[in-house]
MITOR-403908 format. One record per residue (C-alpha): x, y, z; chain. Coordinates in Angstrom, 1 decimal, padded with zeros to 4 digits. Layout:
# residues N
X,Y,Z,A
...
END
This chain:
# residues 745
-014.6,-084.3,-032.5,A
-012.5,-086.6,-034.6,A
-009.4,-084.9,-033.3,A
-010.5,-085.3,-029.8,A
-011.2,-089.0,-030.3,A
-007.8,-089.5,-031.9,A
-006.1,-087.8,-029.0,A
-008.1,-090.0,-026.6,A
-007.1,-093.1,-028.5,A
-003.5,-092.0,-028.6,A
-003.6,-091.5,-024.8,A
-004.9,-095.0,-024.4,A
-002.0,-096.4,-026.4,A
000.7,-094.6,-024.3,A
002.7,-097.2,-022.3,A
003.0,-096.8,-018.6,A
006.5,-096.0,-017.5,A
008.1,-098.4,-015.1,A
005.5,-101.1,-015.5,A
006.8,-104.6,-015.2,A
006.8,-106.6,-018.5,A
005.6,-103.5,-020.6,A
007.2,-102.4,-023.8,A
006.9,-099.5,-026.2,A
003.8,-099.7,-028.5,A
004.4,-101.0,-031.9,A
007.4,-103.1,-031.1,A
007.4,-106.8,-030.8,A
010.4,-107.0,-028.6,A
009.9,-108.6,-025.2,A
006.7,-110.5,-026.2,A
006.6,-114.3,-027.3,A
005.5,-115.2,-030.7,A
002.5,-117.0,-029.5,A
001.5,-113.9,-027.7,A
001.9,-111.9,-030.8,A
-000.3,-114.3,-032.8,A
-002.8,-114.3,-030.0,A
-002.7,-110.6,-030.0,A
-003.3,-110.5,-033.7,A
-006.2,-112.8,-033.4,A
-007.6,-110.8,-030.5,A
-007.1,-107.6,-032.5,A
-009.3,-108.9,-035.3,A
-011.8,-110.1,-032.7,A
-011.7,-106.7,-031.0,A
-012.4,-104.9,-034.3,A
-015.4,-107.1,-034.9,A
-016.6,-106.6,-031.3,A
-016.1,-102.8,-031.7,A
-018.3,-102.8,-034.8,A
-020.9,-104.8,-033.0,A
-020.6,-102.5,-030.0,A
-021.1,-099.5,-032.1,A
-024.3,-101.0,-033.5,A
-025.4,-101.9,-030.0,A
-024.6,-098.4,-028.8,A
-026.8,-096.9,-031.4,A
-029.7,-099.3,-030.7,A
-030.7,-097.9,-027.3,A
-031.0,-094.3,-028.8,A
-033.5,-095.6,-031.3,A
-035.4,-097.4,-028.6,A
-035.4,-094.4,-026.3,A
-037.7,-092.6,-028.7,A
-040.1,-095.5,-028.3,A
-040.1,-095.2,-024.6,A
-038.6,-098.7,-023.9,A
-035.5,-099.1,-021.9,A
-033.1,-101.7,-023.2,A
-032.1,-104.6,-020.9,A
-028.6,-104.5,-019.7,A
-026.2,-106.8,-021.4,A
-025.0,-109.8,-019.4,A
-021.3,-110.5,-019.1,A
-019.1,-112.6,-017.0,A
-018.6,-111.2,-013.6,A
-014.9,-111.3,-013.7,A
-014.6,-109.9,-017.2,A
-017.1,-107.2,-016.4,A
-015.3,-106.1,-013.3,A
-012.0,-106.1,-015.2,A
-013.5,-104.2,-018.1,A
-015.0,-101.5,-015.7,A
-011.6,-101.1,-014.0,A
-009.8,-100.8,-017.3,A
-012.3,-098.5,-018.8,A
-012.2,-095.9,-016.0,A
-009.7,-093.8,-017.9,A
-011.1,-094.6,-021.4,A
-012.5,-091.8,-023.5,A
-016.2,-091.8,-023.8,A
-017.3,-092.1,-027.4,A
-019.0,-089.1,-028.8,A
-022.0,-089.1,-031.0,A
-021.0,-089.1,-034.6,A
-022.2,-086.3,-036.8,A
-025.0,-087.1,-039.2,A
-023.7,-089.0,-042.2,A
-020.4,-089.7,-040.7,A
-019.0,-093.0,-039.5,A
-018.0,-093.1,-035.9,A
-014.3,-093.4,-035.2,A
-013.3,-097.0,-034.4,A
-012.3,-097.7,-030.9,A
-009.5,-100.0,-030.0,A
-010.8,-102.8,-027.8,A
-009.4,-106.0,-026.4,A
-010.3,-109.5,-027.6,A
-013.2,-109.7,-025.2,A
-014.7,-106.5,-026.4,A
-013.4,-104.1,-023.8,A
-011.4,-100.9,-024.5,A
-007.7,-101.5,-024.4,A
-005.7,-099.1,-022.4,A
-002.3,-100.4,-023.5,A
000.0,-103.0,-022.2,A
-000.8,-103.3,-018.5,A
000.8,-105.0,-015.6,A
-000.2,-108.5,-014.8,A
-002.9,-108.2,-012.2,A
-003.6,-110.9,-009.6,A
-006.6,-112.9,-010.2,A
-009.7,-111.6,-008.7,A
-012.3,-113.5,-006.9,A
-015.7,-113.7,-008.4,A
-018.2,-111.6,-006.6,A
-020.5,-113.3,-004.2,A
-024.0,-113.9,-005.1,A
-025.2,-111.9,-002.2,A
-023.7,-108.7,-003.5,A
-023.5,-108.9,-007.3,A
-021.5,-106.2,-009.0,A
-023.6,-103.4,-010.4,A
-023.5,-103.4,-014.2,A
-023.1,-100.2,-016.0,A
-026.0,-099.4,-018.4,A
-025.0,-099.9,-022.0,A
-026.5,-096.5,-023.1,A
-024.4,-094.4,-020.7,A
-021.3,-093.0,-022.1,A
-018.0,-093.5,-020.2,A
-016.7,-090.3,-018.4,A
-014.8,-087.9,-020.5,A
-011.1,-087.8,-019.6,A
-010.0,-084.6,-018.0,A
-007.7,-082.5,-020.1,A
-004.3,-082.4,-018.4,A
-003.1,-078.8,-017.9,A
000.4,-078.1,-019.3,A
003.0,-077.5,-016.6,A
003.4,-073.9,-015.5,A
006.3,-072.2,-017.0,A
008.1,-069.0,-015.8,A
007.1,-066.2,-018.1,A
009.9,-064.0,-019.1,A
009.6,-060.1,-019.6,A
008.1,-058.7,-022.7,A
010.8,-056.2,-023.9,A
008.6,-054.8,-026.7,A
005.8,-053.8,-024.3,A
008.3,-052.4,-021.8,A
010.0,-050.3,-024.5,A
006.6,-048.9,-025.6,A
005.6,-048.0,-022.1,A
008.9,-046.3,-021.4,A
008.7,-044.4,-024.6,A
005.2,-043.2,-023.9,A
006.1,-041.9,-020.4,A
009.1,-040.1,-021.8,A
007.0,-038.6,-024.6,A
004.4,-037.4,-022.0,A
007.1,-035.8,-019.8,A
008.8,-034.1,-022.7,A
005.4,-032.8,-024.0,A
004.9,-031.1,-020.6,A
008.2,-029.4,-020.8,A
007.5,-028.4,-024.4,A
004.1,-027.0,-023.5,A
005.6,-025.0,-020.6,A
008.3,-023.5,-022.8,A
005.6,-022.5,-025.3,A
003.6,-020.9,-022.5,A
006.6,-019.0,-021.1,A
008.0,-017.8,-024.4,A
005.2,-017.6,-026.8,A
001.8,-017.2,-025.0,A
002.4,-014.9,-022.0,A
006.1,-014.0,-021.6,A
005.4,-010.5,-020.2,A
003.6,-011.7,-017.1,A
006.4,-014.0,-016.2,A
009.0,-011.4,-016.8,A
007.0,-009.0,-014.6,A
006.8,-011.6,-011.9,A
010.5,-012.1,-012.0,A
011.0,-008.4,-011.8,A
008.8,-008.1,-008.8,A
011.0,-010.5,-007.0,A
013.8,-008.0,-007.2,A
011.9,-004.7,-007.0,A
010.3,-002.9,-004.1,A
007.4,-000.3,-004.3,A
007.7,003.0,-002.6,A
004.6,005.2,-002.2,A
004.8,008.8,-003.3,A
002.2,010.8,-001.4,A
000.3,013.5,-003.2,A
000.3,016.9,-001.7,A
-003.0,017.9,-000.2,A
-004.9,020.8,-001.6,A
-005.3,023.9,000.5,A
-008.5,025.6,001.7,A
-008.6,029.3,001.2,A
-011.1,032.1,001.5,A
-012.7,034.0,-001.4,A
-009.6,036.3,-001.6,A
-007.0,033.5,-001.4,A
-006.3,033.9,002.4,A
-005.2,030.4,003.6,A
-007.5,028.8,006.1,A
-005.9,025.3,006.0,A
-002.7,024.4,004.2,A
-000.1,021.6,004.2,A
003.4,022.4,005.4,A
006.5,020.3,004.9,A
007.3,017.9,007.6,A
008.9,014.5,008.0,A
008.3,011.2,009.7,A
011.4,009.8,011.5,A
011.7,006.0,011.0,A
014.1,003.3,012.2,A
015.4,000.0,011.0,A
015.7,-002.1,014.2,A
018.2,-004.5,012.7,A
020.6,-001.5,012.4,A
019.6,000.6,015.4,A
019.5,-002.2,018.0,A
023.3,-002.1,018.8,A
023.3,001.7,019.2,A
019.7,002.2,020.4,A
020.7,003.8,023.7,A
023.0,006.4,022.1,A
020.4,007.2,019.5,A
017.7,007.7,022.1,A
020.0,010.1,024.0,A
020.1,012.3,020.9,A
016.5,012.0,019.7,A
014.5,012.2,023.0,A
015.3,015.8,023.9,A
014.3,017.1,020.4,A
011.2,015.0,019.9,A
008.7,016.3,022.5,A
005.9,014.0,021.2,A
007.5,010.9,022.5,A
009.8,009.5,025.3,A
013.1,007.8,025.6,A
011.5,004.6,026.6,A
009.2,004.5,023.6,A
012.2,005.3,021.3,A
014.2,002.4,022.8,A
011.3,000.0,022.4,A
010.8,000.9,018.8,A
014.5,000.8,017.9,A
015.1,-002.6,019.5,A
011.9,-004.3,018.3,A
011.4,-006.9,015.6,A
011.1,-006.3,011.9,A
012.9,-003.8,009.7,A
010.6,-000.7,010.1,A
009.3,001.4,012.9,A
008.0,004.9,013.3,A
009.8,007.0,015.9,A
007.9,010.3,015.4,A
005.4,011.8,012.9,A
005.1,015.3,011.4,A
008.4,016.6,012.6,A
009.3,020.0,011.4,A
012.2,020.3,008.9,A
014.1,022.4,011.4,A
014.0,019.8,014.1,A
015.2,017.1,011.7,A
018.0,019.3,010.5,A
019.2,019.6,014.1,A
019.0,015.9,014.7,A
020.8,015.1,011.5,A
023.6,017.5,012.3,A
024.1,016.0,015.7,A
024.2,012.4,014.3,A
026.9,013.4,011.8,A
029.0,015.0,014.5,A
028.7,012.0,016.7,A
029.6,009.6,013.9,A
032.7,011.7,013.2,A
033.9,011.3,016.7,A
033.3,007.5,016.6,A
035.2,007.3,013.3,A
038.2,009.1,014.8,A
038.2,006.8,017.9,A
038.1,003.7,015.6,A
041.3,004.7,013.8,A
044.1,002.2,014.6,A
041.7,-000.1,016.4,A
041.2,-003.7,015.1,A
038.1,-004.0,013.0,A
036.4,-006.5,015.4,A
037.0,-004.0,018.3,A
035.7,-000.8,016.6,A
032.6,000.9,018.0,A
029.6,000.8,015.6,A
028.4,004.0,013.9,A
025.0,005.5,014.6,A
023.0,004.1,011.7,A
019.4,003.0,010.9,A
017.6,006.3,011.2,A
015.6,007.5,008.1,A
012.9,010.0,007.2,A
010.0,010.2,004.8,A
007.7,013.0,003.8,A
004.9,013.5,006.3,A
003.2,016.9,005.6,A
001.5,018.6,008.5,A
-001.8,020.4,008.2,A
-001.7,023.9,009.5,A
-004.3,026.6,010.1,A
-002.5,029.9,009.7,A
-005.4,031.9,011.0,A
-006.2,029.8,014.0,A
-009.8,029.7,015.0,A
-011.1,031.5,011.9,A
-013.7,029.2,010.3,A
-012.4,026.2,012.2,A
-015.9,024.7,012.6,A
-016.4,025.0,008.8,A
-013.0,024.0,007.6,A
-012.5,021.1,010.0,A
-009.3,019.1,010.7,A
-007.4,016.1,009.4,A
-006.1,013.1,011.3,A
-002.6,011.7,011.8,A
-003.1,009.7,008.6,A
-003.6,012.9,006.6,A
-007.3,012.2,006.0,A
-010.1,014.6,006.9,A
-011.9,014.1,010.2,A
-014.5,016.8,010.2,A
-015.9,019.8,008.3,A
-014.9,020.4,004.7,A
-011.6,018.5,005.3,A
-013.8,015.4,005.6,A
-016.5,016.3,003.1,A
-014.0,017.1,000.3,A
-011.3,014.6,001.3,A
-011.1,012.9,-002.1,A
-010.9,016.3,-003.9,A
-008.2,017.7,-001.5,A
-006.2,014.5,-001.3,A
-005.3,014.0,-004.9,A
-003.9,010.7,-006.1,A
-000.8,009.1,-004.7,A
002.0,008.0,-007.0,A
004.3,005.0,-006.8,A
008.0,004.3,-007.5,A
009.5,000.9,-008.2,A
013.2,000.4,-007.4,A
015.5,-002.6,-007.8,A
016.7,-003.7,-004.4,A
019.3,-006.0,-003.0,A
018.7,-009.0,-000.8,A
018.4,-006.7,002.2,A
015.8,-004.5,000.6,A
018.1,-001.5,000.0,A
017.8,000.5,-003.2,A
020.5,-000.3,-005.8,A
022.0,003.0,-007.1,A
021.6,003.7,-010.8,A
019.5,000.5,-011.2,A
016.3,000.4,-013.3,A
013.3,002.1,-011.7,A
010.0,003.4,-012.7,A
008.2,006.3,-011.2,A
004.5,007.2,-011.4,A
004.2,010.8,-010.3,A
001.6,011.7,-007.7,A
-001.3,014.0,-008.7,A
-001.7,016.9,-006.2,A
-005.1,017.6,-004.7,A
-007.2,020.5,-005.7,A
-007.4,023.7,-003.7,A
-010.8,024.6,-002.5,A
-011.6,028.4,-002.7,A
-014.5,029.1,-000.3,A
-017.1,031.9,-000.5,A
-016.1,033.0,003.0,A
-014.4,036.3,003.6,A
-011.7,035.7,006.3,A
-012.0,039.3,007.6,A
-015.8,039.2,007.9,A
-015.6,035.7,009.3,A
-013.2,036.9,012.0,A
-015.3,039.9,012.9,A
-018.5,037.8,013.0,A
-016.8,035.2,015.3,A
-015.7,037.9,017.7,A
-019.1,039.6,017.8,A
-021.1,036.4,018.5,A
-018.6,035.4,021.2,A
-019.3,038.7,022.9,A
-023.1,038.2,022.7,A
-022.9,034.6,024.0,A
-020.8,035.7,027.0,A
-022.9,038.8,027.6,A
-026.3,036.9,027.7,A
-024.7,033.7,029.1,A
-026.1,031.7,026.3,A
-024.9,028.1,025.5,A
-023.9,029.0,022.0,A
-024.6,031.3,019.1,A
-024.3,031.5,015.3,A
-024.0,034.3,012.7,A
-024.5,033.9,009.0,A
-024.1,036.5,006.3,A
-025.1,035.7,002.7,A
-024.7,037.5,-000.6,A
-028.3,038.2,-001.8,A
-027.8,037.8,-005.5,A
-025.4,034.8,-005.6,A
-026.4,032.9,-002.4,A
-022.7,032.8,-001.4,A
-022.1,032.5,002.3,A
-019.8,035.3,003.3,A
-019.5,034.4,007.0,A
-020.5,031.3,009.0,A
-019.4,032.0,012.6,A
-020.0,029.8,015.6,A
-019.2,030.1,019.3,A
-017.8,028.2,021.1,A
-015.1,027.4,018.6,A
-011.6,025.9,018.8,A
-008.0,026.3,017.5,A
-007.2,023.4,015.2,A
-003.4,024.0,015.8,A
-003.8,023.0,019.4,A
-005.3,020.1,021.2,A
-009.1,019.8,020.8,A
-012.0,017.5,021.8,A
-014.2,015.6,019.5,A
-017.2,017.7,020.7,A
-015.4,020.8,019.2,A
-015.5,019.4,015.7,A
-019.2,020.0,014.9,A
-020.7,023.0,013.0,A
-023.8,024.2,014.8,A
-024.8,026.4,011.8,A
-025.6,023.3,009.8,A
-025.8,020.5,012.4,A
-028.0,022.0,015.1,A
-031.7,022.4,014.6,A
-034.2,024.4,016.6,A
-037.6,026.1,016.3,A
-037.1,029.4,014.6,A
-039.9,031.4,016.2,A
-041.3,034.6,014.8,A
-038.6,034.9,012.0,A
-040.8,032.2,010.3,A
-043.6,034.9,009.9,A
-041.6,036.3,007.0,A
-042.2,033.1,005.1,A
-045.8,032.9,006.1,A
-046.6,036.5,005.0,A
-044.7,036.0,001.7,A
-046.8,032.9,000.9,A
-050.1,034.7,001.8,A
-049.1,037.7,-000.3,A
-048.1,035.5,-003.3,A
-051.5,033.7,-003.1,A
-053.3,037.1,-003.1,A
-054.7,036.7,000.4,A
-053.1,039.7,002.0,A
-051.5,043.0,000.9,A
-050.3,046.2,002.7,A
-053.9,047.4,003.1,A
-055.0,044.2,004.9,A
-056.6,045.0,008.2,A
-057.0,042.4,011.0,A
-058.8,042.6,014.3,A
-056.4,040.8,016.7,A
-057.8,039.5,020.0,A
-055.6,038.9,023.1,A
-055.7,035.1,022.4,A
-057.1,032.5,020.0,A
-058.3,029.0,020.6,A
-057.3,026.3,018.1,A
-058.4,022.7,018.7,A
-059.0,023.4,022.4,A
-055.5,025.0,022.7,A
-055.2,028.6,023.6,A
-052.5,030.6,021.9,A
-051.4,034.1,023.0,A
-049.0,036.8,022.0,A
-045.7,037.4,023.8,A
-047.3,040.4,025.5,A
-050.7,040.7,027.1,A
-053.3,042.9,025.3,A
-056.9,043.3,024.5,A
-058.3,043.4,021.0,A
-056.1,045.3,018.6,A
-056.8,046.7,015.2,A
-053.6,046.0,013.3,A
-052.6,046.2,009.7,A
-050.7,043.3,008.2,A
-047.6,045.4,008.6,A
-048.6,046.0,012.2,A
-048.8,042.2,012.7,A
-045.2,041.9,011.5,A
-044.0,045.0,013.4,A
-045.6,043.8,016.7,A
-044.8,040.1,015.9,A
-048.3,039.1,016.8,A
-048.8,035.3,016.9,A
-052.6,035.6,017.0,A
-052.7,038.0,014.0,A
-050.4,035.7,012.0,A
-052.7,032.7,012.8,A
-055.8,034.6,011.7,A
-054.1,035.6,008.4,A
-052.8,032.0,007.8,A
-056.2,030.4,008.3,A
-057.3,031.9,004.9,A
-055.0,029.5,003.0,A
-055.6,025.8,002.5,A
-053.1,023.6,004.4,A
-051.7,021.7,001.4,A
-051.0,025.0,-000.4,A
-049.2,026.3,002.7,A
-047.1,023.1,003.0,A
-046.0,023.5,-000.6,A
-044.8,027.0,000.0,A
-042.7,025.8,002.9,A
-041.0,023.2,000.7,A
-040.3,025.8,-001.9,A
-038.6,027.9,000.7,A
-036.3,024.9,001.5,A
-037.7,023.7,004.8,A
-037.5,019.9,005.4,A
-034.8,019.5,002.7,A
-031.0,019.6,002.8,A
-029.4,022.9,001.8,A
-027.4,021.4,-001.0,A
-024.0,022.3,000.6,A
-023.2,018.6,001.0,A
-021.7,019.4,004.4,A
-021.0,016.3,006.5,A
-023.4,015.9,009.4,A
-025.8,018.5,008.1,A
-029.4,018.2,009.4,A
-032.3,018.9,007.1,A
-034.5,019.9,010.0,A
-037.8,018.5,011.0,A
-041.3,019.2,009.4,A
-044.4,017.0,009.7,A
-044.6,014.8,006.6,A
-047.5,015.1,004.2,A
-049.9,017.9,003.7,A
-052.9,016.7,005.8,A
-051.9,018.6,008.9,A
-054.2,019.3,011.7,A
-055.2,022.9,012.2,A
-053.1,023.2,015.4,A
-049.9,022.2,013.5,A
-050.6,024.8,010.7,A
-051.2,027.5,013.3,A
-048.0,026.7,015.2,A
-045.9,026.5,012.1,A
-047.3,029.8,010.9,A
-045.6,031.7,013.7,A
-042.5,029.6,014.0,A
-043.2,026.7,016.4,A
-043.8,023.1,015.4,A
-041.0,022.8,012.9,A
-037.2,022.7,013.2,A
-034.6,024.3,011.0,A
-030.9,024.9,010.9,A
-029.4,028.4,010.7,A
-028.5,028.2,007.0,A
-032.0,027.1,006.0,A
-033.5,030.1,007.8,A
-031.0,032.5,006.2,A
-031.7,031.1,002.7,A
-035.5,031.5,003.2,A
-035.2,035.1,004.3,A
-032.8,035.7,001.4,A
-035.5,034.6,-001.1,A
-037.6,037.5,000.1,A
-034.7,039.9,-000.2,A
-033.9,038.6,-003.7,A
-037.3,039.5,-005.1,A
-038.9,036.1,-004.5,A
-036.1,034.0,-006.1,A
-034.6,031.3,-003.9,A
-030.9,031.1,-004.3,A
-029.4,027.7,-003.1,A
-026.7,028.4,-000.5,A
-023.1,028.2,-001.7,A
-020.0,027.6,000.4,A
-017.3,026.5,-002.1,A
-016.7,029.0,-004.9,A
-014.0,027.4,-007.1,A
-011.6,024.6,-007.4,A
-008.0,025.4,-008.4,A
-005.5,022.8,-009.6,A
-001.7,022.8,-009.3,A
-001.4,024.7,-012.6,A
-003.7,027.5,-011.4,A
-006.6,026.4,-013.6,A
-009.9,027.5,-012.0,A
-013.0,025.4,-012.2,A
-016.2,027.1,-010.8,A
-018.3,025.0,-008.4,A
-021.7,024.5,-009.8,A
-024.5,025.0,-007.4,A
-028.2,024.1,-007.8,A
-030.3,026.3,-010.1,A
-032.2,029.2,-008.4,A
-036.0,029.0,-008.4,A
-038.8,031.4,-007.9,A
-040.9,030.8,-004.8,A
-043.1,034.0,-004.7,A
-043.7,036.9,-007.0,A
-041.6,040.0,-007.0,A
-044.6,042.0,-005.9,A
-045.2,039.7,-002.9,A
-041.6,039.9,-001.9,A
-041.5,043.7,-002.1,A
-044.6,043.9,000.1,A
-043.1,041.7,002.8,A
-039.9,043.6,002.7,A
-041.9,046.8,003.3,A
-043.5,045.1,006.3,A
-040.1,044.2,007.6,A
-038.9,047.8,007.4,A
-041.3,048.7,010.1,A
-039.6,046.3,012.5,A
-036.4,048.4,012.7,A
-038.4,051.7,013.0,A
-038.8,053.4,016.3,A
-042.1,051.8,017.0,A
-040.9,048.3,015.9,A
-039.6,045.4,017.9,A
-036.0,045.9,016.9,A
-034.9,049.6,016.6,A
-031.4,048.4,017.9,A
-030.9,046.8,014.5,A
-031.1,050.0,012.5,A
-028.0,051.2,010.7,A
-027.4,054.9,010.2,A
-027.7,055.9,006.5,A
-029.2,052.6,005.4,A
-032.7,051.3,005.1,A
-032.9,048.1,007.0,A
-035.6,045.3,006.9,A
-035.7,042.8,009.6,A
-037.6,040.4,011.8,A
-037.2,039.3,015.4,A
-037.7,035.8,016.8,A
-038.2,034.3,020.2,A
-039.1,030.6,020.3,A
-039.4,028.0,023.0,A
-037.2,025.0,022.7,A
-037.6,021.4,023.8,A
-035.3,020.4,026.6,A
-033.7,017.1,025.6,A
-033.5,016.1,029.3,A
-037.2,016.5,030.1,A
-038.8,016.3,026.6,A
-040.7,019.5,027.3,A
-040.5,023.1,026.4,A
-038.1,024.6,028.9,A
-035.4,026.5,026.9,A
-035.4,029.4,024.5,A
-033.7,030.6,021.3,A
-033.7,034.3,020.3,A
-032.9,035.4,016.8,A
-032.9,038.3,014.3,A
-032.9,038.2,010.5,A
-032.6,041.2,008.2,A
-031.1,042.6,005.0,A
-029.7,045.9,003.8,A
-030.1,048.1,002.0,A
-033.7,047.2,002.1,A
-034.5,049.0,-001.1,A
-031.6,047.3,-003.0,A
-030.5,044.4,-000.8,A
-026.9,043.3,-000.9,A
-026.4,041.1,002.2,A
-028.6,039.1,004.5,A
-027.5,038.4,008.1,A
-029.1,036.0,010.5,A
-028.2,035.8,014.2,A
-029.4,033.2,016.7,A
-028.5,032.8,020.4,A
-029.3,029.5,022.1,A
-030.4,029.4,025.8,A
-029.8,033.0,026.8,A
-030.5,033.7,030.4,A
-032.4,036.6,032.0,A
-034.6,038.8,029.8,A
-035.1,037.4,026.3,A
-035.8,039.1,023.1,A
-034.6,038.8,019.5,A
-034.6,042.6,019.1,A
-032.3,043.6,021.9,A
-030.2,040.5,022.0,A
-029.8,039.6,018.3,A
-030.4,043.0,016.8,A
-027.1,044.6,017.9,A
-025.1,041.7,016.6,A
-026.9,042.0,013.3,A
-026.2,045.7,013.1,A
-022.5,045.4,013.8,A
-021.9,042.5,011.4,A
-024.0,044.0,008.6,A
-022.3,047.4,009.0,A
-018.9,045.7,008.7,A
-019.9,043.9,005.5,A
-021.4,047.0,003.9,A
-018.3,049.0,004.6,A
-015.8,046.4,003.5,A
-017.6,045.9,000.2,A
-018.2,049.6,-000.2,A
-022.0,049.4,-000.5,A
-023.2,053.0,-000.5,A
-026.3,054.1,001.3,A
-029.3,054.6,-001.0,A
-030.5,057.7,000.9,A
-034.0,056.2,001.1,A
-036.0,057.1,004.2,A
-038.0,054.9,006.4,A
-041.4,054.5,004.8,A
-044.4,055.7,006.8,A
-046.3,052.4,006.9,A
-049.3,052.4,009.2,A
-049.4,049.5,011.6,A
-052.8,050.2,013.1,A
-056.2,051.3,011.9,A
END
């Protein structure tokens, strides 16, 4: 506070520049002596008045506490006005701290604060009495002088700060470079080296050779043969496209000259001209290109370089194996085909595509800026892994014979299609799976040709199903060879009347007679002895309503009513072969279980897998399971032997020198167009030799016209195919004679 008061006092002592008659403070020059004496006298007077003023200034504060307001001090009007004018810029005195003496204030002789030597002012008139000048209260402090701001100066740059910021930025940038170098060279140098290498390398696929499909004896059914794909680089072929098309078009029958020109003059640097071209065709094309280039080279001799004719260039080849079927139609529906991309489209080619395809390899070559390989440059090669060869259980000779025989039957009876399956009894291996119509995969074919009806088509099996029904009843102990049944001409089940395929009155038939005569009514009467859930369980054990396990693409598992709470009508229909759907392989495997002494052998189509080194890996099939006892299977086999006897329903299926067991089937089929029964399927299933079975053969004809019967339509096909199989595998006759099994009582 004291410092502020001194600064304010110093400010009041500063002389006004340019004032008339003013001199510097402290100097007596320019003032008369009388004036100096008067000033000295006035100075002492002012000091006394200042002391008295300080006392008076303190007095009002004490009175304020008492609530009385002091009366204003009277002064001359002219002096009061002058004092107020001169004290406008004076510093207001501050309250002294406790125990301290307030700083003295310089005043004039009349008691007012002195501001310094001032200019002589003209005399002022005294204020009129009407408007007396307002006097300032004595207890109000004069206004504090405003602190004068220093003049604004231009700030110069701060070099120290600027250097520090510059250094910090440089340090940050250098740290980024240092971190990047550490990352490149210390942390992960290999990845960046690999990225740099990729910029100058180009991958080339090395296609793995596809495995072959052969029969059980190694006869090829589907193999890959060497072929090439002819490609072009349009940037090179465009100037000579017309000349190249003239050479290529006559030899490439799969394309035209216009297509070749479009491919060789297009955009990009790669285009296919032809696929799967035989090596001989390419050799002819290559020889003609070389001859033509020799002629062009001779013509260019002595000709300026800018006028020379361009050589025929830009034609290349790559491996593009072709899938071939050396035996044409044999097992075409089973083996299937591959597409233009080398992948399977149908059959086993599709189902085993991953196994047959193998694993492609890859080669990485350093290339120039145009993408061409650099000779002797660094390169890496990952060799392809060839696919496995699939050795099937089929016998190509038996397959061929079965296909020819079913084709004859389909044409003879004007059926829509037909199927023959032969299975090895002990192993479950399928020896033949023949269908007609079929196709030649080496020629053009339709998509409808690619199915395999033996596994994909389902139908109601008819009376062949009675073999399974009788085996289940015999295993449950409900029937045996001595069982006698009184068979009426018809039977009513849930208000539905069911008849046999021939009209008759009441017959006294043995259980063998029911099979021999293929009586629907007799089968229903026998089946009614078994509880429905138990009957359903036997059907599942025989493989109905379940996939065969061959994992063949498009296979149908058939159709059987779910659950085991069937109505009586459903059980009656299923017992004689209506009311459920099966495929031909399912039906063959069920009959094979009876021939195999009651043991169900899961069907098997792929025998082994063979790798490129000749290592053989057997294909594991599902484990066999017993479905009926050996005694029950033997009793049913004896019943079936009566079918091929002279008094049976299929004497045409008998084979000289062999004991044959069989069963006929004639079943109504639902017409997809009308949704009602309107078509038929005739069939025959049997095995031989019956006393020591080796093969089971099943024949089915769909939609035959004219007279229908599994015995005279399917029986002869069975006889011929079974005879061929027995002779090829040298199965000797057992010499057993047809047993004399009574069929009536």
